[in-house]
N, C-alpha and C positions, 0 to 999 in steps of 0.2 A: 663569371663572378667578378664584380668590380671591388676595388679596395683603394682607399685613400693612401697614397704613398708619395714619396719624393721621386718624381720621374727621372731625376738626374742620376739616381742610384739604381742602375739596372740590375746589379747583382742582388741587392736587397729586394727589389721588386720581384725578381724571379724566385727567390727562396720563399718569400711570403706567399706568393701564389701557389708554388709547388706544395708548401705545407698545408694550405687549405685543401688542395686537391687530394693529398695523401690522407688527410683526416676525413675525407668525404663530406666536407662542409657543403659543397654545392648540392649534394643529394639531400641533405637536411633542408636546405633552402627550397628545393623543389617540393619536398613534402610540406613545408610551410606554405608554399604558394597555393596548394590545393585547398587551403582554408580561406583564401581571398575570394571576393565576389566579382569584382570587375577585372577586365583584362589588364588595365594599368596597375591594379593592385597585385595581380599575379606576377607581372613583370618586376614590380618593386620588391616583392619577396625573393625573387630569384636573383636579383642584382641590386644590392644595397651596400652602402659604405659602413664598415664597422666603426664604432665610436673611437675617437682619438684620445679621450680622457674619461675618467671615472664618472664625472658629473653627467656626461651624455648617456652613459650606460644606466646610471640611476634614474635619469629622466625617462628613458625608454621603459625601464622596469615599472616605474610609477604609472606610466600610461597604460602598460599592459594590465596591471592590477586594477586600475580604475575602470577601464572599459570592459574588462572581463567581469567585474562585479555587476556593472550595469547590464551587460548582455545576458547574464544568467537571470536577472530579476525580471526581464521582459518576456512575455509570451511570444515565442517565435524569434526572439533575439532582435538585434539591431539590423535594420534593412538598409542596404545601399542600392536597391533597385531604382533606376532612374539616373544614376551617376554615370557620366560618359567621359571618354577621353577627348578633351577639347583642344588639344595642342595644335593640330592641323587647321581646325576651324578658326581658332584665334589668330593663327598666322595669316590666313587668307584675309580675314576682316581687318587686321591691323595694318596690312599693306594696301588697303583700299579695294580689295576684291569683293565679290558678291557671293555670299554663301547660299546654298540651296535651302529650301524651307525645312527639309528634314534635319539638316545640320543645325539650323537656328532653333528648331524645336528641342534638340538635344541640349542646347545652352539653357533654354527655359526649364527643362526637366532637372538639370543639374542644379540650377539656382534654387528651384523649389525644394529639392531633397536637402540641399545644404542648409537652408533656413530651418527645415524640420529637424535635422540632426543637431543644429546649434541649440534649438529650443530644448531638445531632449537631453543633451549632454551638459550644457552650461550650468554649473553649480560650483562656485568657488570654494564652498566649505567641504563638499563631499568629493568633488573631482577637480582639485586645483590645477593639476598639470594639464589635463585636457581642456579645461576652461581657459587656460592661458593661451592655448592655440587659437581659440575663437575670439579672444579679446581683440577689439578694434578691427574686426573683419566684417566687411560689408557683403550682404547677400543680394543686393540690387533688386528689391521687390518690384520697383517700377518697370525695370527692363523685363523682368519675368512676365509681368502682367501684359506689357506691350506685345511681347512675342506670343503669348498664349491667346491673346485676343485676336491677333491677326492670322494665326495658323491653326488649322484643324489637325486631327490625328493623321499621322503619316506625312506631315509637312506640307499639305495642300493649303494654299492661301485661301482664307475664308472670304465669303462675299462681304462680310461686315468689316473687312480690313479698310475699305474706303468706299464712299458713296459712288464714285465714278466706276470702280470695279463692279460694284453691285448692279449698277444700271446697265453696264455693258453686257454682263452675263445674263441679265434678264432679257435684254434685247436679243441676244444671240439665241436664247432658248425659244423666244417668240418666232424668230425667223426660221429656225430649224423646224419648229412645229408646222409653220406655213408650208415649207418645202415638203415635209413629209405628207401633208394632206394632198398636195398636188400629185405627188408620186403615187399615192394610193388611188387617186382618181384615174391616173394613166393605167395602173394595173387592172382596175375594173373595166376600163374601156378597151384595152388591147390584150385582154387575158388570153385570147387564142394565139397570139403571136409570141407569148412568153414561155420560156422553159419552166419557170417557177414563179411564185408570187413573193419572192424575198427581195428586199432592197439591200443590195450589196454595196461594197465600197472599193474603189480602185484609186490609188494615188490621192487619197483624201477627198475624193468626189463620189457622190451617190450614183449608182448605176443599176440598170435592170437587165436581166438575162433574156435577150431576144434570140429567137431561132435564126440560124444563118439564112440569108436571102431575104430577110424582112426589113433590112435597113432602109429601103426606099419608102417604107410605109410609116416610118416614125422619124421625125426630125430630131437630130441630136448629134453628140460627139461619141465616137467609138473609142473606148479607153483600153479594151483588152478583148481577147478571145480565148476560148477553151483550147486545150491541147488537141482535141479531135477536130476542131474547126466547126462544130455543129452549133456552138453558142457564141454570141457576141455580146459584150457588155457595153451598153449605151447609156450615156447621160443625156436625158431628154433636153431639148433646146429650151423648153420653158423654165427649167430650174437652173440653167447655167448662170444666169445673171444673179439669181438668189445665192448660188454657191460663191460667186465672186464677192457678193456683199458680206457673206459670212466670213470669208477669208480676211476681209478688211477688218471686220469686228474682232476676229481672233488676234489679228496683229495688234490692234489697240489694247486688247486684254493683256497680251504678252508684255507690251510696253508698260502698262500699269503695274503688272505683277513684278516686272523687273525693277520698276521704280521703288515699289514697296520693299522688295528684298534688299535693294541697295541702301535704303534708309535704315532698315533694321540692322544690316551688316555694319553700317557706319556706327550705329550706337554700340554694337558689340565691340567693334574695333576701338572705339573711344574708351571703353571699360575693359580692354583686353588685359591690362596688368592686374586689375582688381580680380577679374575672373580667374586668371592664371594663378594668382596667390591663393584664392579660395580653393582652386583645384588641388594645389599642393597641400593645403591643410586637410582636405578630404582624403588625400592619398596617405598622409601621415596617420589619420584616424583609422583608415582601413588597414593600414600596416599594423597598427597597434591591435586592432580587432583580430587580425589573422594570428598574431603572436598569442593573444589571449586564448583563442579557440584551439590553437595547436597545443598550448600549454595545458589546457583543460583536458584535451584528448590524451595527453601523456600522463595525466594526474600529477602535474609538476608542482613544485613548491618554489617560492622565491629564494634566491641566494643572497647572502649578506656579503657584499663586496667591500674590500678594504684596500686603500691605495698604499698602505705600508708594505714594504717589500718583505718583511719578516712575518707576515700574517700566515697562519697555518692553513693547510688544505684539509677541510673536514667535510667529506661527502659520504653519506651513509646510504648504502644499497642503491647505487646509481644504475639505471637500466639504459643500456645503449639505445638511443632513439631509433637507429636504423634496424636493429634487431626487433625492437618493439613493433615497428612498422611491418616488418616481414611476418612476425608472429600473428599480427592482427589480420593480415590479408590471407595468410595460410591457415587460419583458425587453429593456431597452436598456442602453447603457453610454456615456452622453453627458455625464456630469457633468464640468465643467472645474474643477479645484481652484483655489483662490485663496490666495495667500500674503500675509500681513501682517507687515511688519517695521518697526515704528515705534519709533525711539529715544526715550529718556526726555525729550529736549529738544524734541521735536516736539509741537505742540499742535493743529494744524489740517492736514488733508489734503484737497485739492481734487481730485476725480475728474472728468475730462472725457472726452468721446468721443461717438460717434454714439448715436442712440436705439436701443433693443433691443440694446445692446452689452454689457450685464451690469453697469451701474453700480449699479442698485438691488439686484441680487442680491449685489453686493459689500457694500453697506450692511447688508443683512439678515444676511449671513453673519457679519460680525464681531459684530453685535448678538446673534445666536443663540449664537455661540461663548462670549461673556461670560455669557449666561444659563445655558447648559448647564454651564459650569464652576462657576457659582454654585450650581446645583442638584445638584452631585455627579455629573453625567453626563460620561462620557469623550467627548473631542472627535474627530470623524472627520477626522483629519489625520495628518501624519507627524512624526517627531522627538519633541522634548520641548517642547510649547507652554508659553510663559510669558506671563502677563498679570496686570495688577493686578486686585484684587477691587474691582469697581465697585458702589457703593451705589445709584447711579441710572443707569438706561439709558433715555434719553429720545429719542424719534424723531418726525420729521415727514416722513412718506412718503406719496405718493399725492395724488390730486386731492381737495381739500376743498370743492368746489363744493356748495352746498346751496340748493335752491329753497325749501324749507320755512322755513329761517332767513334767506332773502334774502341769502345769502353768495356772493360770487364766489370763484373759485379763489384769487386773491391774498388776499382778506380771510380766507378759511379758513386759509391758511398763516400769516398774520400773527397771528391769534388763538391758534393752537397754539404758535407760537414764543414768544408772550408768556407762555403758561402754562409753557413750558419754562424761560424766564428766571426766572419767579417760583419754580418748583420748585427751581432751582439755588440761588437766594438763601435759600430757607427751609430747605434741608436740606444741611448740610455733609457733605462726603465726596467720594470719587472719583466723577466723573461722566463718562459716555460719551454724546455727543450725535451723532445721525445725522440729517442734513438732506438731503432729496431735492429737486433743482431749486430751490436756494435763490435767492430773489429773482425767481422766474419769475411770470408771470401779469400783468405790468404793463409800463409803458414800459421798454425795455431800459436806458436811461441811468439812470433812477431805481432800477430794480431792481438794477443793478450796484452803485450806490452803497450801497443798503441791505444788499446781500449782503456787500460788503467791510466795512462797519461792524459788521455782525452777527458775522462771523467774527473780527474783531479783538477784540470783546467776549468771544466764546466762548473765544478763546485765553487770556484773563486769568482766566476763571472755571471752565472745564471742563478735565479731564485731557486729553481728546482729543475733537476734533470732526471728523467726516468728512462732507463735503458734496459732492454731485454738482451739476454746473452746465454750462451751455453758454456762459457769459459768458467771453470771452477775457481780460478785464481781471483776473479772479481768478487766472489763471495767473501773473501778474507779481508777486503778493504774496510769493512765495517769495524773490525777489531783493531785497526791501526788509525782510523780517522773517524771521529765521532759524528762527522757530517754525513756519513754513509749509512745506509740501511739496506737490509735484504728483504725480498719478498719472493713469493713463488706461487705458481698455479698448481693446485693439488691434482693428483692422479690416482685412480683406483686400479691397483695392480691386479685385483681379482677379475674385474671386467675388462681390463686393458683399455679403459676409456678415461678421458679427462673429466673432472668434475667442474672445471671452469671457475672454481672458487679461488680468490686471491688471498693468500695467507701472508700476513706481515710479520717480519722478524725472523722468518725461517727460510733459508735458501732451498732451492729445489733439488731433488734427488735425480741422479741419472737413472733412467728406466730403459735404456736402449736394449741391453742384453735381456732383461726380464721380459720386455715386450716381444722381442724376437723369439725367445724360447716359447712363450705362450702362443705365438702365432704359428708355431710348427717348424721353425728353422732347424736344419739338421743339427742333431745333438753334438756331433763331432765339431762342427763350427762353433757352437756355443761354448763347448769345453775349451777349445783352443783359444777362443777370445778371452775367456776368464783367466787363462794362464798368462796372457799378455798384460793383464792389468796388474798393477802393483797393489797388493792387498793393503799395505800400510798406508798408502796415500788415497786410495779410492774407497775400498770397502769400509775402512774405519770411518771415513767422512760420511758415507751413506748410512752407516749404523747410527752415527751421531744425529744426522738429519732425521732418520726414522724415529729415534728416541725423542727428538724435539717435537716432531709431529704428534706422537702419542701424548707427550706431556701437555702440548697445547690442547689436545682433545680433552684431557682430564681437567685442565684448568677451565676450559669452556664449560664442561659439564658442572664443575664446582661453582662456577660463576652463575650459571642458570639456577642451580639449587639454592644458592645464596639469595639470588633475586626473588625466587619463589618464597623462601623463608622470610625475607624482608617484607614482602607483600602481605604474608599472613600476619606478621608481627604488627604491621601498620593497621591492618584490619582489626586485630585484637585490641590495639591501642584505642582505635575509634570506638569500639564497642564498650570498653572500660570507661572511656571518657563520657560516653552517652549515659551509661549506667550511673556514673558519679553525678552527672548533671541532674538526672531524675531524682537521685537520692537527696541531693542538696535542695531541690525544689520541694520535695516532701518534707524535709526538715524545716524549711522556711515556713511552709504552710502550718506545720505543727506548732512552731514557735509563735506564729501569728495568732493561732487559736488560743494558745496559752496566754499571750499578752492580752487578748480580748477578754478572756475570763477574769484575769487579774484586774484589769481596769474596771470591769463591771462590778467586781467584788469591792474594790476600793470605793467606787462611787456609792454603792449601797451602804458601806460602813460610814462614809462621810455623812450621808443623809441621816443615818440613825444617830450619830454623835450630835449632829446639829439639833435633832429632835430632843435628845436628853438634855442638852444645854438649855434649850428653850424651856423645858419643864422645870429645871432647877432655878431658872431666873424668874419663874412665876411667883408672885407675892404670896399666893395661897399654898405654895409647896410646903409640905411637912417633913419631918425627919424621916418618916417612912419612905417618902418619895426620894429623898437623897440616898437612903440605904439601897433602895431598889436600883437607882441609876448607877451607883458605884459598883454594885454586883454585876450589872450588865456590861459596864466598861471593862471590868476584870475578865469577863468571859470573852469579850471581843479581843482584848489584848492577848489572851492565851491562844485564841484561834488564829489571829493574823501574824503572830510572832512565833508560831510553832516552827521548829527547826525541821526542814525536810531535806536531808542530805541526798546527793545523787547516789543512786543505787551502786553499790560497790561489791563486786564478786571477788571474794578472796581467792588468791591463787592465780589470777590472770597475769601471765608473763608474756610479753611480746617476743616474737622471734623473727628472724630474717625472712622476708617475703610477705609478712603481714601487712595489711592495709590499715593505716592509722590516720588520725586527723591532728594537724598542728594546732594547738589551742590558741597560739598567738595570732595566727592569720586565718584560721578557719578553713585551710586547704587540706585536701586528702593527699596522701602519698604512700610510698612503699618503702619499708625498711630494707636497706641493702647492706648495712654493716653495724657492728657494735664496738665500743672501746673495750679494752682488756678487762676493766672492772665492771662492765655492764651498765654503767650509769650514763654513758653518752652513746648516742646512736646517730647514724646518717640516714636521712630520709630523701628519696628521690621524688620531687614534685614536678611533673611535666618533664622539662629538659634541664632543670637545675637541681643541685643537691643542697641539702641544709643539714648542718650538724647541730643537734639540739640535745637538751637534757632529757632524761627519762620522764621527768615530772611534767614536761611540756607537751606530751603527747597523750592521746586517749584513743581507745578503740572506736570504730565507726558507730557502735551502739552506746557510746558514752562511758565505758569502763576506764578507770584509771589503772595504771600499772602498779603492781605491788613492789614497793621499794625495799629490797633486802640485799645490801652490798655483799653479804657473805654468801649469797646464793648466785651462782653463775647463770646467765641468761641462756635459755634453751634455744637451740638453732636447729631448724629442720632442713636447711639448705645453705650452701655457701655460694656467694656471688663474688667473684674475683674479676679484676681487670675490667670493671664496668666502664665503658666509654662509648661515646658517640662515634658512629662510623660514617665517613664521607663516601657518598655514592654519586653516580651521575644524576640520579633523580633529585638529590638535595644540593646540587652544585649548579651555579649559574655564572657564565662568563660574560662580563659586560665590557671587556676591553675594547677600545676603539669607539665607544659610544660617548655622547655628551652626558652631562649630569642629568638633565631633565629626561633624556631618552632612557638612560639607565634606570631612573626612578620608576618610569612606567613599566619597564620589563620586570623589575624586582617586585613591584607592588602586585602585578599579576601572578607572579610565582608565589608570593607570600600567602595569597588567598587560598591556594591549593596545596600548601606545604604544612606538614605537621612536624614539630621538632625544630632542629637547627637548620639553618641555610648557609651554605658556603658561597660567598660572593667574590669572584675573582675579578679584581679591578686593576691589577698590575701596580707597579711602583711609579715609573715615569716621573712626571713633574709633581705628582701628589695631588693635583687639583681634583681629579675624579674621586679619589679616596676621601679627601677633606669634605667635598660637597656631599658625598653619600653619608659620611658619618654625621654631618650636621642634620641631614634629612632624617636619618634613623632616630636621632635624639628627639625629633619632633613627633614621632609616632607613638601613640599611647599603647599600642599592642606589641611593641618591641621591648623586651626585658633588658637586654644588654647587648653590646657589640664588642668584639675583641679580635685581635689578630689571630690567625690560624696558627697551628703548630708548624714548625719549620718544614716538616715533610709534607704538609698540606698547602704550602705556599707562603707561610710566614707573613711579613708585612704586606705582601702583594695580594692577600686574600683576607677578607673579614668574615667572621662567623657571627651570625645574627640569631639570638635566642628570642623567641616570642613569649609573651605572657601566657601562662597556662590558662 
């Protein structure tokens, strides 16, 4: 495994390479190489330089996503068949050497595939990163056509390569046919002297198998004899001159072929730099394709990297890639995912628990997650993982005992930890440190003291340090230093087996005696061991831990119940909203019909009034006509000015929980509280409340409330402490994004969100918050925006209410 490092710093080089080996990163790279197509692609996957800055990691990730999307969309995927490793061929040609036809045909095949891939991939709008690789890259179509015209399959030089070569080969075939005819005549003439009728070949010359003792009957040259001496192989004298002439023709053909190969090799050598650059681009494309196919096989998701050192580690249900690989090939499904949720203010996590419980797997999992994200590989986890871009990933895992170097386990660990501290001091940047069984291998008292001191120092120097331990004293660091946190791997005492689940916030319990007892160890040994333990210091701690574990289980169950209830509530809200929409549409249709009837009636009345006026203006109108017209006008006035009040049902009294309509805005809502005198009420419309007078509301069927101050309003239920609840589902973290990037993420969330949305943007310089607030003001479907409550983030978080 290669790695870009400062060669002058051998200690740093050693610890970096050791850390990669301990995390089994080379094995992951070997698995990655199995998804490559060409040999040079497999070599690239097994040995590549990890990026030195976050921009390169983001570039690799973009390439992975772009080519992965294209590969899935094509039937059969992207093909690299025909791409060859041209390094040695280009070296020969660039130094004036002559390449064989087969090698030159490999150059032509590679150029042809490169041009095909460029046409397939190049699209600056859809695939800008990959298109940038092919920008200003020449695929040399003329050279490709030249080589393909002159070479047949297998690298044989074609007759069409030159007129001279074509003529020579035609002449050779003619002479060979002439010689064959002569030999056939000899076979027919001397058939009795021959052992068989086959024309054989010895040393490039045609021969016939004559019986021994017949050489004086046929003139020619004896080239060989059989092992028994009964057969001699003779080239007849009559064809010797023809054979010499063929040898001369073959020599001329070889000279012409060598001339053509030299010319073509010269052209390849002249374009060697261009072809080498094209080969490097193809290698990068294949490397990206290998990452994409490996990521798809892992069901991976892209990680959000941040170069800020205080970025949190948020990885949900990460599946160790090597365990996934083993499960796939062993047809099992036993991988237990691990979740990492480390806030920015935490610097050290101490993982405790029984042996074989999964502590070391947890260490390697987060180390591999950081390395995979750094290399542009998608992570096998759920959700949207977020983690800082770590310049250094340093590890001390396993037994460092060495008989050759006269090192004990403890000495080996201390030497490696010393190199880790030196590497941190010599290389600035975000660092992840992984320590297995810190302080082990020596006296427990001194080992504990060293471990506590080391973790304190690591908290000051590294972004995050995760250490596994059996020392109980390390569990207490959390309560004296807010930068520390506890975690543990759970253990099922009934089955005496670990569950491999990583629990955060709870230290691990000691299970040694319990396990020994269940495994059948002598009861006298168990009893004596329990007497040696100080109940006040150990049993009480174990009881506290056991209580914490049960409390965590109860909280987890309550959280799941709350999530289910929230889902049901949201579903009910959607159903009520849909019902209200249908009712509003029905009301609008009814009002439209009423307006149409009213307008028709008014038009008919206007028409009749105009007719009466016309009759009265007639010069022949009599008093009787005027009397009749006046009577008709009075009838019309009585009909059109008739008072039709809204039906009112006496005794309708609103109560808490009733659905009502606000007369002023025409929106429906639910009554959640009344004033003491019953004349004011609070109505919840969507996500906002409105306090209105009793006269400003009506029932959904149009009834007005009966106003009687002396009568108290009836209530069927009491709703207290009604408030909106912030959950993960309605919370969005956009810290670290630019304004336009955050706008796109928020807009997508708002489309699928009902109710309020908490947007965490942080405080910082205030540019992100100011830009988002200005954008929110321009959205027609946003009702209002305000700072969250102090316990929900205060000014670092905005609550967005949408128009109902």
